[in-house]
C-alpha positions in Angstrom: 90.3 83.0 187.3 90.1 81.1 184.1 87.8 83.8 182.6 90.4 86.5 183.5 93.1 84.5 181.7 90.9 84.1 178.6 90.3 87.9 178.6 94.1 88.5 178.9 94.7 86.3 175.9 92.6 88.7 173.8 95.1 91.5 174.4 97.0 90.9 171.2 93.8 91.4 169.2 93.1 94.8 170.7 93.7 98.2 169.2 95.7 99.4 172.2 98.0 97.7 174.7 96.4 96.9 178.0 98.4 98.0 181.0 98.1 96.7 184.6 96.6 99.1 187.1 95.3 98.8 190.6 92.4 101.2 190.9 89.2 101.1 192.9 86.0 102.9 191.8 82.6 103.3 193.3 79.7 103.3 190.9 76.6 104.9 192.3 74.5 105.2 189.2 74.5 103.8 185.7 72.6 105.1 182.7 71.6 104.3 179.2 70.6 106.4 176.3 66.9 107.6 176.3 67.3 108.9 179.9 67.1 105.5 181.6 69.0 105.9 184.9 69.5 103.3 187.6 70.4 105.0 190.9 71.8 103.7 194.2 73.8 100.9 192.5 76.6 101.2 195.1 78.9 98.9 193.2 82.5 98.6 194.1 84.7 98.1 191.1 88.4 96.9 190.9 90.1 98.0 187.7 92.9 95.6 186.8 93.9 97.0 183.4 93.6 100.1 181.3 94.3 101.1 177.7 93.7 104.3 175.6 90.3 102.9 174.7 89.0 101.4 178.0 89.3 99.4 181.1 88.9 95.8 182.4 87.4 95.4 185.8 86.0 93.1 188.4 82.9 93.6 190.6 80.7 91.5 192.8 77.7 93.5 191.5 76.0 92.4 188.3 76.1 95.4 186.0 74.2 95.4 182.6 76.0 95.5 179.3 75.3 98.6 177.3 74.9 100.8 180.3 77.2 103.8 181.1 78.8 105.2 184.2 81.0 108.2 185.1 84.4 107.7 186.6 87.5 109.5 187.8 90.5 107.6 186.5 93.5 108.3 188.7 96.8 107.3 187.1 98.9 108.5 190.1 101.2 111.5 190.6 98.4 113.9 190.1 97.5 112.5 186.6 93.8 111.8 186.3 90.8 112.3 184.0 87.1 112.1 184.2 85.4 109.9 181.7 82.1 108.3 180.7 82.5 104.5 180.4 80.3 102.0 178.5 80.1 98.4 179.7 80.6 96.3 176.5 81.3 92.8 178.0 80.4 90.8 181.1 81.5 87.3 182.1 80.8 85.4 185.3 83.9 84.7 187.3 84.7 82.7 190.5 83.7 83.8 194.0 80.5 85.5 192.9 82.3 88.1 190.9 82.0 89.3 187.3 84.7 90.3 184.8 83.8 93.3 182.7 85.2 95.0 179.6 84.3 98.7 179.1 85.2 101.4 176.7 85.8 105.1 177.2 83.2 107.2 175.4 84.2 110.5 173.8 87.6 110.7 175.4 89.6 113.6 174.0 93.0 112.6 172.5 94.9 114.7 175.0 93.3 112.7 177.8 94.0 109.4 176.1 97.6 110.5 175.9 97.7 110.4 179.7 97.5 106.6 179.3 100.7 106.7 177.1 102.4 108.7 179.8 101.2 106.1 182.4 102.8 103.4 180.2 106.1 105.2 180.1 106.0 105.5 183.9 105.4 101.8 184.2 108.3 101.0 181.8 110.7 103.0 184.0 110.1 100.5 186.8 110.4 97.3 184.7 
């Protein structure tokens, strides 16, 4: 939990505001440039925050930094986008979990704007 708090303290230094989200993803394969593909990963991922540039997530699986995976990001109310995500940071956490930071790769601006729309929706409820 301490690792998560340290990560959250970095929010102020980021380009985009991190927003809370409760999202589950299943990662079946990860890949790296030069056609290196690791299949049958079967990693469950819990996404706890999102910004226009990436996500923060937890997983019991150990995923290598520098690898990519494809995901469907569902922001609710029919708002979603498909994206390639690159793992940029990994920290061990408690209970045999790992905290990850990952960035969106090649996300079109109109899709990144969906995160702004998600933020406005969150602000309505606070």
